[in-house]
N, C-alpha and C positions, 0 to 999 in steps of 0.2 A: 408549427405549434400553436394555434389563437385564442385569445383570451377574449371572453365572451365580456361584453361594457361595465355588464353588474361586477366582476371579479376586478377588473379598473378602477372604479370608481371606488371600489373596495380598499381598492389595494393603492390611492392615494387617497385618501380619508383615514386609510390608518398612516401612513407617513406624515402626512400632514397633524398626526395627531403625534406623532413621536418627536414632528419635532417641536410641537407647541403644545404641549402638554396642561399648560397652564391656560390658556383659551378655552382649547375641550371643557375642562372641567369648569371653566365658569355660565361658558353655555347649557351648560347640563344643570347646572344648580340654578341659570336665569327661569327655564324654560319648568324647572319643577315648582319652584315658586306661582312662578306663574297656574301652575297644575293644581300645585300645594292649595290654593284660594279657593278658587274654583271647587275642588269639591270640599271644603270647608263650609262652599255656603249653598249646600244641594242636602236637601233632607226628602223622607219620603212624604208621599199624599199622604195628610191627612195628621202629622206629625208636626209639631212645634219648634222649631229650632231653637238652640239658643241664645241666650237674653245678648250676653257678652261675643262677636265676635274676632276683638282685638286678642286674645290667648292664646286661640286655631293660628292665629296669621305670624304673634310674635315669635310662637314655639312651633310652627313648621318655618318661617325665617330663620332659626336658629338648627333644627335641624338640614335645612338645606344647607345655608352658609358650613354646617358642620363637614356636607359631603367635597369640603375643598381639602383637608386631611386625609382622604383616603387615602392618597399611595404612602400614606408614612404611618398613619395609627389605623387601619382599616378596623378594628379593632375597638377601638373605641367608637369609628364616628359609625357603626352599627349601635352599639348602647349608646349613644347620644338622640340618636333618630329611633331607635324604641322605646324609649323612657316617656322623649317628644309624642309618637304617635301615639305610644297607653293611653298617656294623661284630655290631648284630645278628645280622645273613643270614652273616654269614663264622663266627659267633661260632656257629651251627649251629642255630638256631630257623627254625623253617619258615619256607617267604616265603607268607603266606596276606594277605588281602582287609584281614583285622583288624589284621595288624602292617603294613599298609601305609596304614592309616588318618589319619594324620598327613604321608605325601609325599602322600597324594594331594589331602587338604588347602590341602596346602602350593602342588601346583602346581592347584589350580583360584584361589587370588585370585590369584599370579600372572597367568593369563592374562586373568583379571577387569580385574585396575590397569594392567599393564605393557603396549609394544609386543608388535608383531610379532617384533622382528629377537631380541626380549630374553628372548620364552616358549622358540622353537626356539632360541635356543642355549640357556639351563637347562633350558627338559624336557628336550631330546634329550638334553644331556648327562648331567644320571640320571637317567632312564630307560637309557643306555645304562651307567652305572655297576653303575645295581639288575640290568640285565638278566644282568651278568655277572659279578654276585654270586651270583644267584641260578643261576647254567649252573655251577661250581666249587665253589660252597658242597656241603656234608656233610648239607645236614638234606633232599638230595633227589634222593639216591643211588637209588634203585630208580626212580626215574624220569625217561624220555625227553628228551634234550637237546632235544628243539623243544618239548613239553614243559612246561621247566622254563624255555624262549624267553620260549614264546607269553604264556604266565599274568602276568608283571611287565609286559608291552611292551601289553597289553592292558588291563589295571589303571590303568598309568600315563597311555595315550590320555585312557580316558574322560573323566578332572579336567576333561585340556589341553584336551581341545572341548566341555564345560560351561559352562569359563571362556569359550573366544570366544565362545562361545551366549550368554554375559551380558552380556560386551559388543558386539556385535552386537547383541542389542537396546537397554543404555541408550545408544550412539551415537543407536539405531531413532527412540530416544522422545526424546532432546534436537535432534533434527533436528526430529520431527518438532512440538515445542514454538515450535522457534526461527520455524518455516517460520508459526506459525500467530501467534507473534509479529508476528512480518513482517509478516502479511494485517494483522494486527490495528493495527499501525502504517500500515500503506498503507491501511486504511479509514479512519484519521483525518485521514490527508493530506489523500486527495480529498474527505472531507466538508469541508476546512478551504478548498481551491481551489472547491468551488461555490458555499460561504459567499464570499468572494471573488469570484467569478463573478457569484452573485445580486446584488452589492453594486454593484457595476463597469455590469450590467441596469440598477439602478433607478435606479444615479448617473444614467445616459448618459439615460431619461426625462428625469426630473428634470432634466436640465442642459436638456432640450432644449422640454421642455415652457412653463418659466422663461423662458430666454432669449428662444424666437422671441416669448412670449405680450408677458412686459416690451417687448423691442425694439419689437414695434409697437405697443401701449400710449404707449411713449416719439415714437413720429415721431408719430402720433395727436396728442397733447398737442400738441408741439409745433409741427403743422400747425392745429394748433384755434387755439391763441394767436398764432398769424402772419395768421389769417384772421378773428380774431373782430370787429376792425371793419370791416374792409376786406367781407366779404362771410359776413355773418351765417348763410342759411339753410343755407350750407356747411357753419358752425362746427358748429352743431348736430347735423350729419350726423354729422359727422365722434366728435363727444361721444357718438351711439347706437353708432354703429361703436365704443366707446372701449368703453363699455358690455356691448357682447356680445365683443368682445375681451377682456377682464377676466373675466365670467366664462366664456368656452369653456378658461380662463386655470383657472381655478376645480373646473372640472369635471371636468378631465384629471386635478387634480391632484389628485382627491378619487378621480378609478380608478386611479388610479397609486397614494398611498397606501393603497388598499380593500384593494391586494391583497397588502400588509401583514398587516392584520386580515382577511384570507380564513378562513374556519371552514365545514364538512362542515353546522351547518345547514341545514336544509329553510329554516329563514324567513328567512334572509340574500337580502340580493338579487342578484341575477346579476351579475356584474360584466360591463361597459361595454362591447361590443363595440374587440379593438384600430385606430385609427386606421389605413389605407389612402389606395391612390391614389385610392378612388372619395372622399372629400373630399378632393381637389388646386380643385375650384372651389370650397370656400370657403377655401381658402388663397391661392388669388388675389385672392379678393378682399377677404382680412382688411389683403394688404400693398397693396392699388388705397385702399383706405383709410388709408395711412400717408403716400401720394403715390408709393407704386413699382408700376411696370404691369409686370405678366409679361406676358409671350405662353407659349403654350404649343403643344410644335408635336409629332405620334407620324410616326413612320414605321417599315412594316410591320403585321403580320394579330397585334393584338393578341393575347397570347394570358393562361390564367389566371393567375395567382401562391398559390404560394401562402404562409400567412399570415404567417410570416415574413419570406420576402421581401420581402409587399406590407406590410408597418412600416417594415423598411427603405429603400423605396425613398420612402415617403417622406418619414422619420426625413432623408434624406442630403436631399431635396428642402428640406423644411425650414429646417435649419441653412443651406444653401445658401442663401436669401432671406435667414434673416432676416442673417445675415452679409451682404448685400448692405443691408440696411437700416439697421445699421447703420456702417456702412465705407463702400460706395461708395461716390462721391460722380457718385451718376446717378440716373434716375429713368426704367433700368428697366431691365428683366433678363429672357434666354430662359432657356427651357426644352427640354430636345430629349429623347425615346423614343422608339429608335427598337432595336424587337423582331425583334434579329438570329440565325437558328436555336431553339439553343437558351438563350440569354442576350439579357440586358434590360442596353441601353448608358444614362445618362441624362447628358447636359450639362446645367447649369447654369452661364450666363454673362453679364456682366453688361457694359456700355460706361462702364466711370470715363476717368477719365486715367488716363498712362503711369506721371503719381504715383503718386497714389492707390495706383494697380497694386498698381505698387513697396512700396511703404507699408503693402500690406497684411499683420495678421497671419496670418499663415498657419502658425504654429505655436502656434496658444489649442486650449484643450479641443476646443473647436463640431469645428475639421479631422481631430481627435487620435478624438473619440468616433466621427466620420462613417466613417473610417477603420478602426475596431476593431469598426464595425457591419459594414462591406460585409466583412471578413477574418473575421466568424464566421458569414456563408455560404458564405463558400465565395469572393467576390464581390473584386475592389478598387478603388482607389480614389486618384486621383490631384488632387490640388488645387496653381494656383498661378496664377504673374503670366500676363495671355495679353503676344505683340508688340506688339500695336497699342493697351495700352489695357485695363481693365479686368482681369476675375480670372473665371478658371473653377474649372467643379468635373466629371471626368470618372469614371465607376464605370461599373464594368460586375458583375453583378449575375448570378449563376444563376436560372432560369427556376423551380427549386427547388433546393433546398440537398443544402451537399452532405455538409456535417455533420448529424449528429442532435442533439438540445438545442433546437430555434428559440424566437427569442424571442418572449418573447407580452407585450404593455403588460400 
């Protein structure tokens, strides 16, 4: 984006004015003193100039010096300049733009600093007083009344309009800067929100992986210890499955944590695909080695799932079976999938005793994580004890997520 030379010079002048306001005001006052002095010496052809020029010089000097206080007292500055100009015109000096210079500058600064009601009161009052002075003054007797009134009105309206435009431009720039700062703060808040969501996603993944495999490993180790003397062959098979459980846990942990170090290097190994319902037989087999028999039933025509929904469905079933392994006083669990329209209904139940069901820790991180996963893709989840005993996890997931940003492992 290029900037014109005029725009650059204007910006530099505005910057210098902001850094050295008194120097700018002093330069303006000196220039106005010269113009006002020159204006006091002008007369119409054939008209006689006033006898004493000192009155005009003194009054114009006072009005110009009053301009140095325009930043702190803009209304008083306008009043002083209006009174001085009125007296000069009444003394018979010719009303010219050079003579009106101090008044015009004071009106301009008033329009840039004050509010609209103040501008109307002081601006139009000054305009009315000077117009009446010009209409009844002796310096413009040879000019028609219309010309004597139009001139002051035009020259005094001009600074009011210019000052109003300057004030509006400043307000526009301030509003633009405020919007930019707000957008910057919004981007920072959005970035922090995304970081928080990513941390929660990684925490859910780590919880599901660690909790599931450690629960299975603990159950397998306990079963192997119980059968070590009674059934050595089965104990050996359980220990073999325990090795597979720990290896699977290490692989999933490596895949999950590897995403944190993933780069765009061509030589880096591609990440492993996210787990899904295709790994359900492996999950059922690992539960069986821990002494939990899992039955799986499917109703309706299976439909393809998006990666996010597939991962969420698998994690919900995995966490529910993990809770069965850790908390339920039973050796049987049932998983049922129902494809109904555009939704997938998942039900995981166990046949624990009513006492065990009531004491089920339904407010743990596992149930919370399952509910967060379901809500993240537009689904819902309910978990709680069954009246007939045991515990039930029921979830309804859309076949295609209803929110953007699917989860990935």
